[in-house]
C-alpha angles and dihedrals in degrees: 000000000000114000116247117264093252089054091051090051091049091052093046095052091050102047122145093272098035123086119213113264118265113281094020094101139028141185120254127206114191122189126202134178137190092036124172112265094248095055089103090055090057095045091050089070093059133075097235136116112251135166116204122197121190097183121139091017090289127115110228125183138193117195117199115203115183130201096011116170110262096237126152109250118208120238119259120250112272089217091065106109121212107204110239118231094011127114136185092254096100091052094046100039106047111170090207091067130080091199114105130215095021091191089066090053090049090051089053091052094061089057091044091051089052091050092054090067088065094064108116114202133173114288120245087269090061093247121140131020141265116271146148127193104228095193092099089049093056090047102042103027108029091159091066137064129203107257102173148336124228119196136166120211095203103048100024091241111164130178136170121212113214119189124200111248112241091225090059090073094234124138110260112277143137130219114216103198117194124203118232129208115320099228106166115010124036092010111205114186092198086071091048091052091047088051090063087061089054089247094305095120091054101043091049094043124117093258092046093053090049086052089051090054091047093048091047091053090050094047091051096050112007119038146285123331122221117192116194144165144141128249106333087004088058091050090050091048090054090050092048090049092052094048092045095050092045090050092049090048091051092051095048125204130097123309139165123261122284119217131196116198111182127187120208102030099250108151130221101189096110093044092051091052090052090051092056095044093048092048090052089051091056097254093123113200100342096261120118123266089242091059093045090053092050094048092046089055098043113022112095094213099038089117088064091047091050093047094052095047094042090052090052092046092054090050092052097041095087096050118109116227091250091053095057099087091048091047092052092047093047092049091052092049090060086067133053103255118181133163131192124207145156113240089231091058105114094202092059085074092068120092132345116285111227096215143025117325120203121196126213124214110259094230091067090068096061112112125240118263094275100026119110126225118232090254092054095044097048105025101027091232128098096209095210114240091350090057090055089048089054089050088058090065103042122084092241089067093046092047090051092050094046089049087058093054097263093155089064091062101033114127131203109257143158111228124225109267139220102224092193093066094073092051094052096047096097092051095046090045093056090048090050094052090046091051091050091053091048092051091049095046090051095048129004097028090054096047124113091249092058092047091053089052092049096047091049091057126085091244137006141170137227133182087261098047126022095199119042129170100158127042092223093059112109110282093000099109135060114282116229092210099048144033099258116182129208136197129193111247100180122036126220116256117284096032120129117255117259120256088240117040 
């Protein structure tokens, strides 16, 4: 894709031998007080100018940022509440964890979350293959190796598992990085549909539950688990963390600490409560009974999926409706759950975050003199203050801020909220599940692979015939002039039962 003309001009005027024009950049000096004692340890890892003053038993800091683009930054929301008397120390020095320093792990998660967007999986039609270019991993996260990829063909869920290399001297741990919505490049509408469910479709998908089982095995015998993602990926990471911790609790026995590190501040508390209530009401994961029957008959690891979800369902069965919010909150407290956000990030206003939220100063998001914002690079238009506000949600902005030592100056805060989001969740969720079914019926469910699975089963269904046993029966075979889907209705012997009958 050719860059827009304005982008080309921006690159040309900022070449290696060309200085930015007068007035295009400025120096910033940011002052902070009452910092946590280990702020200097964090800043020491970054190539920035800082002056630290420990007079009067207070840690004061001046950050000097040179040649920052002279962009207008929008004002933060006045309803954002910075919590008085609280610091980031509890979130960054958790005595339950063997990982030290935790700030370094959190810095790694923002890079891992970015890497997850590069996972390329088969489209809904089944075309293409699963791949990930590991060049950025070797460059940005040399202390980690790629251990596995988890992807789901139905919901578009994608996650990369990065394991700390023993020779790096780090305590054993894995980072499970979840991709969010693909908005610009490599658009995948399965992710958009899953976004309407606030990530629920993805974190309860077949691949996600297999990931939960994998992470549980590692936490019981290997090391600590860190789940991360940005935007919808952050929502999905919160959901995975909740399911993982609940699964570990149900199984009993010792295990290492589970972490959730979310970027963007979107909260999943209300969605998690709906998951538990719906499971108690016998609605299983939210997918239709027809899909559950098909997956039970055709998915190789459906027995693992069924075991994980059935274990969770038994653990939730005895809860009263009034006890559900407390159960979700208590489960999340057994983990380390932290989220980072800019107070100008609009999406941080959606949902309640079930952990500690830490806010970054807006100025740390501003690009360098010759660096482009996401809006400029992909759209060719800066967008003024709104373009900077968009930058506060995308990983490029978070990576830039973290690279400037933002975690050292992050403060506990409660973002302003959109109250209407909670009320519309049920409607958007239904639309999301309907959209996913429509995408599948128009692609994967009509593919030759699906038809081979159906015709190998004792009985299947199509939109033209709800009970098929022979492909030559009317409406029981693929139609050459249309995309006709099929689903297995009766599984071969030896297959596990579906979660919904």
